[in-house]
C-alpha positions as CSV (number, residue, x, y, z in Angstrom):
1,M,130.7,90.7,88.6
2,V,127.8,89.0,90.3
3,G,126.5,85.7,88.9
4,V,122.9,84.6,89.3
5,I,121.8,85.3,92.8
6,T,119.4,82.7,94.3
7,Y,117.3,83.1,97.4
8,R,116.1,80.4,99.8
9,P,115.4,79.7,103.5
10,I,118.5,78.9,105.4
11,S,119.5,77.4,108.7
12,L,122.6,78.8,110.3
13,D,123.5,75.2,111.4
14,M,124.0,74.4,107.7
15,T,125.3,77.7,106.2
16,D,128.7,79.1,106.6
17,V,128.1,82.8,107.4
18,Q,131.2,83.4,109.5
19,P,133.1,85.2,106.7
20,L,130.0,87.5,106.3
21,S,129.8,88.0,110.0
22,D,133.5,89.0,110.1
23,E,133.0,91.4,107.3
24,A,129.9,92.9,109.0
25,W,131.8,93.4,112.2
26,S,134.6,95.3,110.5
27,D,132.0,97.2,108.5
28,G,130.5,98.4,111.8
29,Y,127.5,96.1,112.0
30,P,127.8,93.8,115.1
31,F,124.2,92.6,114.7
32,V,125.4,89.7,112.5
33,E,127.6,88.2,115.2
34,R,124.7,88.8,117.7
35,M,122.4,86.8,115.3
36,L,124.9,83.9,115.2
37,N,125.3,84.0,119.0
38,D,121.5,84.0,119.5
39,W,121.2,81.1,117.1
40,K,123.8,79.1,118.9
41,A,122.2,79.8,122.3
42,G,118.8,78.9,120.9
43,H,117.3,82.4,121.6
44,N,116.3,83.0,118.0
45,R,116.3,80.4,115.3
46,F,113.6,81.8,113.1
47,E,111.6,78.6,113.6
48,G,108.3,79.9,115.1
49,P,105.1,80.3,113.3
50,G,105.6,82.7,110.4
51,E,109.3,83.1,111.1
52,K,112.1,82.6,108.5
53,L,115.6,83.4,107.6
54,I,116.3,83.9,103.9
55,G,119.7,83.7,102.4
56,A,121.0,85.2,99.1
57,F,123.6,83.0,97.4
58,D,126.1,83.7,94.6
59,D,127.4,80.4,93.2
60,G,126.5,78.7,96.5
61,V,128.2,81.2,98.7
62,V,126.0,83.2,101.1
63,V,126.3,86.9,100.3
64,G,123.4,88.2,102.4
65,F,120.4,87.3,104.5
66,C,117.3,88.7,106.1
67,G,115.2,87.3,108.9
68,L,111.6,87.6,110.1
69,S,110.7,86.7,113.6
70,R,107.9,87.5,116.1
71,D,108.7,90.8,117.6
72,P,110.0,90.1,121.2
73,Y,109.7,93.7,122.3
74,I,105.9,94.0,122.4
75,E,102.9,91.9,123.5
76,E,101.0,92.6,120.2
77,N,101.3,89.9,117.5
78,A,103.8,91.6,115.2
79,G,106.7,90.5,113.1
80,R,110.1,91.9,113.2
81,I,112.6,92.3,110.3
82,R,116.0,91.3,111.6
83,H,119.6,91.2,110.5
84,L,119.3,92.3,106.9
85,Y,122.9,92.4,105.6
86,V,124.5,92.2,102.2
87,S,128.2,91.7,101.6
88,L,130.2,94.7,100.5
89,D,131.0,93.1,97.1
90,H,127.3,92.6,96.4
91,R,125.7,96.0,97.4
92,H,123.7,98.2,95.0
93,E,122.6,95.3,93.0
94,G,119.0,94.9,94.3
95,I,119.9,92.0,96.7
96,A,118.7,93.8,99.8
97,R,115.4,94.6,98.1
98,A,115.0,91.1,97.0
99,L,115.8,89.7,100.4
100,L,113.3,92.0,102.0
101,E,110.6,91.0,99.5
102,H,111.3,87.2,99.9
103,T,111.3,87.6,103.7
104,L,108.0,89.5,103.7
105,E,106.3,87.1,101.3
106,G,103.4,85.4,103.1
107,A,104.1,87.4,106.3
108,S,100.5,88.8,106.4
109,S,99.2,85.3,107.1
110,W,101.0,85.5,110.4
111,F,101.5,89.1,111.4
112,P,99.2,92.2,110.9
113,R,102.2,94.4,111.2
114,I,106.0,94.3,110.9
115,R,108.4,96.4,112.9
116,L,112.1,97.0,112.7
117,R,115.0,99.1,114.0
118,A,116.8,100.7,111.2
119,T,120.3,102.2,111.3
120,P,120.4,105.9,110.2
121,A,122.0,104.7,106.9
122,S,119.2,102.2,106.2
123,R,116.2,104.3,107.1
124,S,115.5,105.7,103.6
125,F,115.8,102.1,102.2
126,Y,113.0,100.9,104.4
127,E,110.9,104.0,103.7
128,R,111.2,103.4,100.0
129,H,109.8,99.9,100.6
130,G,106.7,100.9,102.5
131,F,107.9,101.2,106.1
132,E,106.9,104.3,108.0
133,P,108.9,106.0,110.7
134,V,107.5,105.4,114.2
135,E,108.4,106.5,117.7
136,E,107.9,103.2,119.5
137,V,109.9,101.3,122.0
138,E,112.7,99.3,120.2
139,A,111.5,100.3,116.7
140,T,112.2,103.0,114.2
141,H,109.8,101.8,111.5
142,S,106.6,99.9,111.0
143,M,104.5,98.5,108.2
144,R,100.8,97.4,108.3
145,L,100.2,94.2,106.3
146,R,96.5,93.9,106.8
């Protein structure tokens, strides 16, 4: 049973996400470990203009997160949804949707468009939330914000 889920910006320096990273790895999603490695190396800390990393917490324990950064794969000013992951015990409860909504909140002030690379299993999720399939380098979906 899930308690009250809260959402807030997080810093990976202050949040223990290793258990979630371990779970994601065994669940077939190595991108969480890549996110931690990029953070530690200083490659992506979600600290640029318009960037953020939102965590979902159940009784103070991180159970999911979603990031928005400037898209590093194109020259155009576009944002990129990154590393949306929700723990196995907290799936199908609306947490992924809420994380995506919190992450996109205010994004149009910084980015005219958001891109992402969805796994085959997550494509319908993003399409239900307004993203359209695209055939672009390093992206499967895109959404115009303004």
